[in-house]
C-alpha positions in Angstrom: 30.4 97.9 -24.4 32.7 98.6 -21.4 30.4 101.3 -20.1 27.3 99.0 -20.3 29.0 96.2 -18.4 30.4 98.6 -15.8 27.0 100.1 -15.3 25.4 96.7 -15.0 28.0 95.6 -12.4 27.5 98.8 -10.4 23.7 98.3 -10.4 24.1 94.7 -9.3 26.4 95.7 -6.4 24.0 98.5 -5.4 21.0 96.0 -5.2 23.0 93.4 -3.3 24.2 95.9 -0.7 20.6 97.2 -0.2 19.3 93.6 0.2 22.0 92.8 2.7 21.1 95.8 4.8 17.4 95.0 4.6 18.1 91.4 5.8 20.4 92.7 8.6 17.6 95.0 9.8 15.1 92.2 9.8 17.4 90.0 11.8 18.1 92.8 14.3 14.4 93.4 14.8 13.9 89.7 15.2 16.6 89.5 17.8 15.1 92.4 19.7 11.7 90.7 19.7 13.2 87.4 20.8 15.0 89.0 23.7 11.8 90.8 24.8 9.9 87.5 24.7 12.5 85.7 26.8 12.5 88.4 29.4 8.6 88.4 29.4 8.5 84.6 30.0 11.1 84.8 32.8 9.1 87.6 34.5 5.9 85.5 34.1 7.6 82.5 35.6 8.8 84.5 38.6 5.4 86.0 39.1 3.6 82.7 39.0 6.3 81.1 41.3 5.8 84.0 43.8 2.0 83.5 43.8 2.3 79.8 44.3 4.8 80.0 47.2 2.7 82.6 49.1 -0.1 80.1 49.7 
């Protein structure tokens, strides 16, 4: 019985660590996309402002 419960505990820990790393990867990718979008919006605002002020 000890072996079965130890094996079950080991499998549960392995799955939980894998899910945590997957979630961490998703959040890191989301953060990268968010930073890219913020920079793109700032560049777009600067571009539009420069076009408006030239007239």
